[in-house]
C-alpha positions as CSV (number, residue, x, y, z in Angstrom):
1,V,90.6,99.3,94.8
2,P,87.7,97.4,96.3
3,V,84.7,97.0,94.9
4,S,81.8,97.6,97.0
5,E,79.5,94.9,97.6
6,D,76.5,96.9,96.5
7,A,77.9,97.5,93.1
8,S,75.3,96.8,90.2
9,V,75.9,94.4,87.8
10,G,77.9,95.5,84.9
11,T,79.8,97.9,86.8
12,V,83.4,98.0,85.5
13,V,86.0,96.8,87.9
14,A,89.2,97.3,86.0
15,L,90.3,98.4,82.6
16,L,92.8,95.9,80.7
17,S,95.1,96.5,77.6
18,V,96.4,93.8,75.9
19,S,98.9,93.4,72.6
20,D,100.7,91.2,70.5
21,R,103.4,92.5,68.0
22,D,102.6,89.9,65.3
23,S,100.3,90.6,62.6
24,G,97.3,89.0,61.0
25,A,95.7,86.2,62.8
26,N,99.0,85.6,64.6
27,G,98.5,89.0,66.0
28,R,94.9,88.3,67.2
29,V,94.4,87.9,71.0
30,R,91.5,85.8,72.7
31,C,91.1,87.0,76.2
32,W,89.2,85.6,79.3
33,V,89.2,85.7,83.0
34,W,89.2,82.4,85.3
35,P,87.4,82.0,87.2
36,A,84.7,83.4,85.4
37,L,81.9,84.4,88.5
38,P,81.6,86.7,89.4
39,F,83.2,88.8,86.6
40,G,83.7,88.7,83.1
41,L,85.7,90.2,80.3
42,E,84.2,92.5,77.5
43,A,86.1,93.7,74.6
44,T,85.8,97.3,74.4
45,F,87.9,98.2,71.4
46,A,91.1,96.5,69.7
47,G,93.3,95.3,72.2
48,S,91.5,96.8,75.3
49,Y,89.0,95.1,77.8
50,S,86.9,95.9,80.7
51,L,86.7,93.6,83.9
52,V,82.9,93.8,84.6
53,L,80.6,92.7,87.4
54,R,78.4,89.6,86.5
55,E,76.5,88.8,89.5
56,A,75.9,90.6,93.1
57,L,78.5,90.5,95.8
58,D,78.2,89.6,99.2
59,R,81.0,90.6,101.3
60,E,79.9,88.5,104.1
61,R,80.0,85.3,101.9
62,V,83.3,86.5,100.1
63,S,85.8,89.4,101.3
64,E,88.1,89.1,98.6
65,Y,88.4,87.2,95.0
66,E,91.5,86.3,93.1
67,V,91.2,86.0,89.5
68,E,93.1,85.4,86.5
69,V,93.1,87.4,83.1
70,R,94.4,84.9,80.6
71,A,95.4,85.8,77.0
72,E,96.2,83.6,74.0
73,D,97.2,84.8,70.4
74,G,96.3,83.5,67.2
75,G,99.9,82.1,66.3
76,A,100.6,78.3,66.1
77,P,101.9,77.1,68.5
78,A,99.9,79.7,70.4
79,L,101.4,81.9,72.9
80,R,99.8,82.4,76.4
81,A,100.2,84.8,79.2
82,S,98.3,85.4,82.2
83,R,98.2,87.9,85.1
84,G,96.3,87.5,88.5
85,L,94.0,90.3,89.9
86,R,93.3,90.5,93.4
87,V,89.7,92.1,93.8
88,P,88.6,93.1,97.7
89,V,85.0,93.6,98.5
90,S,84.0,96.3,100.6
91,D,81.3,95.9,103.4
92,V,78.2,98.5,102.9
93,N,76.3,97.3,105.8
94,D,78.3,96.9,109.1
95,N,77.0,98.6,112.0
């Protein structure tokens, strides 16, 4: 789903869910998004995150973002996973 270039900072772009079958510290999952800007991840409740807009968008400068959500559990050794997301930016001021 495209995000409008006039979307406000703090707009939720996507909802994500992560899980780990382990218990205790091994089952705790840490998530982040790369590259970080213009997006960030906010934990909403256990295992759920919101991908949010951290800075203003300009479609004339960047028409689409490719971001990667990365997750790592608390095990030793830690297990890691990632998933790519494509975020197109829609233009609001074309004539």
